C-alpha positions as CSV (number, residue, x, y, z in Angstrom):
1,X,0.0,0.0,0.0
2,X,2.8,2.4,0.9
3,X,4.6,1.9,-2.4
4,X,1.3,2.3,-4.3
5,X,0.7,5.5,-2.5
6,X,4.2,6.8,-3.4
7,X,3.8,5.8,-7.0
8,X,0.5,7.7,-7.3
9,X,1.4,10.7,-5.2
10,X,2.0,13.1,-8.1
11,X,-0.5,11.9,-10.7
12,X,-3.4,10.7,-8.5
13,X,-3.3,12.3,-5.0
14,X,-6.8,11.1,-4.1
15,X,-5.8,7.4,-4.6
16,X,-2.5,8.0,-3.0
17,X,-4.2,9.2,0.1
18,X,-6.3,6.1,0.3
19,X,-3.3,3.8,0.0
20,X,-1.3,5.9,2.6
21,X,-4.3,5.7,4.9
22,X,-4.4,1.9,4.7
23,X,-0.7,1.6,5.3
24,X,-0.8,4.1,8.2
25,X,-3.7,2.2,9.8
26,X,-1.6,-0.9,9.5
27,X,1.2,0.8,11.5
28,X,3.6,1.9,8.8
29,X,4.8,5.3,10.2
30,X,6.3,6.6,7.0
31,X,2.9,6.4,5.3
32,X,1.4,8.3,8.2
33,X,3.9,11.0,7.7
34,X,3.3,11.3,4.0
35,X,-0.5,11.1,4.6
36,X,-0.2,14.0,7.0
37,X,1.7,16.0,4.5
38,X,-0.9,15.4,1.8
39,X,-3.8,16.2,4.1
40,X,-2.0,19.5,5.1
41,X,-1.7,20.4,1.5
42,X,-5.4,19.9,1.1
43,X,-6.1,21.9,4.2
44,X,-4.5,25.0,2.8
45,X,-7.0,25.0,-0.1
46,X,-10.1,24.8,2.2
47,X,-12.2,27.8,3.2
48,X,-15.1,26.4,5.2
49,X,-14.3,26.7,8.9
50,X,-15.8,23.3,9.9
51,X,-14.0,21.5,7.0
52,X,-10.8,23.1,8.0
53,X,-11.2,21.9,11.6
54,X,-12.0,18.4,10.5
55,X,-9.1,18.3,8.1
56,X,-6.7,19.7,10.6
57,X,-7.7,17.0,13.0
58,X,-6.9,14.3,10.4
59,X,-3.6,15.9,9.7
60,X,-2.5,15.9,13.3
61,X,-3.7,12.4,13.9
62,X,-1.6,11.1,11.0
63,X,1.5,13.0,12.1
64,X,1.1,12.0,15.7
65,X,1.0,8.4,14.6
66,X,4.1,8.9,12.6
67,X,5.9,10.7,15.4
68,X,5.0,8.4,18.3
69,X,7.7,9.5,20.7
70,X,7.0,6.5,22.9
71,X,8.3,4.1,20.2
72,X,11.8,3.5,18.8
73,X,10.3,3.4,15.4
74,X,8.7,6.8,15.7
75,X,9.8,9.4,13.2
76,X,11.3,12.5,14.7
77,X,10.9,14.4,11.5
78,X,7.1,13.8,11.7
79,X,7.2,15.3,15.2
80,X,8.9,18.4,13.8
81,X,6.3,18.6,11.0
82,X,3.5,18.3,13.6
83,X,5.0,21.2,15.6
84,X,5.6,23.3,12.5
85,X,1.9,22.9,11.5
86,X,0.4,23.7,14.8
87,X,2.6,26.8,15.1
88,X,1.6,28.0,11.7
89,X,-0.4,31.2,11.6
90,X,-2.8,29.5,9.3
91,X,-4.0,27.3,12.2
92,X,-6.5,28.7,14.7
93,X,-5.3,27.6,18.2
94,X,-7.1,30.0,20.4
95,X,-9.2,27.3,22.0
96,X,-6.3,24.9,22.6
97,X,-5.9,24.0,26.3
98,X,-2.6,24.3,28.0
99,X,-2.3,20.5,28.1
100,X,-2.4,20.3,24.3
101,X,0.4,22.8,24.1
102,X,2.4,20.8,26.6
103,X,2.0,17.7,24.3
104,X,3.4,19.7,21.4
105,X,6.3,20.9,23.5
106,X,7.0,17.3,24.5
107,X,6.9,16.1,20.9
108,X,9.5,18.7,20.0
109,X,11.7,17.7,22.9
110,X,11.4,14.0,21.9
111,X,12.2,14.7,18.3
112,X,15.3,16.8,19.3
113,X,16.4,14.0,21.7
114,X,16.4,11.8,18.6
115,X,18.5,14.5,16.8
116,X,15.9,15.9,14.4
117,X,17.6,19.2,13.4
118,X,14.4,21.2,12.8
119,X,13.0,20.3,16.3
120,X,16.3,21.2,17.9
121,X,16.4,24.5,16.0
122,X,12.9,25.5,17.3
123,X,13.7,24.6,20.9
124,X,17.1,26.4,20.8
125,X,15.4,29.6,19.7
126,X,13.6,29.6,23.1
127,X,16.5,28.3,25.2
128,X,18.7,31.0,23.9
129,X,16.3,33.8,24.7
130,X,17.3,36.3,27.4
131,X,15.3,36.0,30.6
132,X,13.4,39.4,30.1
133,X,12.4,38.3,26.6
134,X,11.2,34.9,27.5
135,X,9.4,36.3,30.6
136,X,7.6,38.9,28.4
137,X,6.6,36.3,25.9
138,X,5.2,34.1,28.6
139,X,3.3,37.0,30.1
140,X,1.7,37.7,26.7
141,X,0.5,34.2,26.2
142,X,3.3,32.3,24.5
143,X,3.1,29.0,26.3
144,X,6.4,27.7,24.8
145,X,8.1,30.6,26.6
146,X,6.3,29.6,29.8
147,X,7.6,26.0,29.4
148,X,11.1,27.4,28.8
149,X,10.9,29.3,32.1
150,X,9.8,26.1,33.8
151,X,12.7,24.1,32.2
152,X,15.1,26.8,33.4
153,X,13.8,26.6,37.0
154,X,14.0,22.8,37.0
155,X,17.7,23.1,36.0
156,X,18.3,25.6,38.8
157,X,16.5,23.4,41.3
158,X,19.0,20.7,40.6
159,X,22.1,22.9,40.5
160,X,21.4,25.6,43.0
161,X,18.0,25.5,44.7
162,X,18.4,28.9,46.2
163,X,19.1,30.6,42.9
164,X,16.0,32.2,41.3
165,X,15.7,32.8,37.6
166,X,17.0,36.3,36.8
167,X,18.3,38.4,33.9
168,X,21.9,37.6,35.2
169,X,21.5,33.8,35.2
170,X,20.7,31.7,32.2
171,X,20.7,28.0,33.0
172,X,19.6,26.7,29.6
173,X,22.6,27.9,27.5
174,X,24.3,24.5,27.7
175,X,21.2,22.8,26.4
176,X,20.8,25.4,23.6
177,X,24.4,24.8,22.6
178,X,23.8,21.0,22.4
179,X,20.6,21.6,20.3
180,X,22.5,24.0,18.0
181,X,25.2,21.4,17.4
182,X,22.5,19.0,16.2
183,X,21.0,21.7,14.1
184,X,24.3,22.6,12.5
185,X,25.1,19.0,11.7
186,X,21.7,18.9,10.0
187,X,22.9,21.6,7.7
188,X,20.6,24.3,9.0
189,X,22.8,27.4,8.5
190,X,21.1,29.6,11.0
191,X,21.9,27.0,13.7
192,X,25.6,27.1,12.7
193,X,25.7,30.9,12.9
194,X,24.1,30.9,16.4
195,X,26.4,28.1,17.5
196,X,29.4,30.1,16.4
197,X,28.3,33.0,18.4
198,X,28.1,30.8,21.5
199,X,31.6,29.4,21.2
């Protein structure tokens, strides 16, 4: 089914989706990833709000199956695709609960831990932020910034429980550097530039 889906992807996207769906439901994660990509492409052409909500749900289900951070066969690049889509300005996320955002953050962390350069690049952008910047973004509703503050405080609690987060103390730079090393090895030039600035 997967190979049929690939063969028909350009000339017959509708049939390709059907074959990828069958393969994905059978547990083949690469098919889930390709299915998610096709469904996302279709999503961008929709205009009806309900159709867009339904389509987005199908996109995210397919990509989460492909990602599956709890499995050694999960695809970190699918986790990164999932995060990129949900962070896209095209997606209405106003009604998303904090727990859902926490899941996306966890997917990014899992993908970076498996050395996906795009996931590491996105995380490093937060981990490199100055304390005032990340604090301000958290206060204005950026939950990823809030999770970054929490991660920083957790590091402090392990190293120096009496040390509060402050503009003078940045506990996440070492993590950011490790993430940028993965990003640079993945040939993402902006990661190499930022890594050079940290050395």
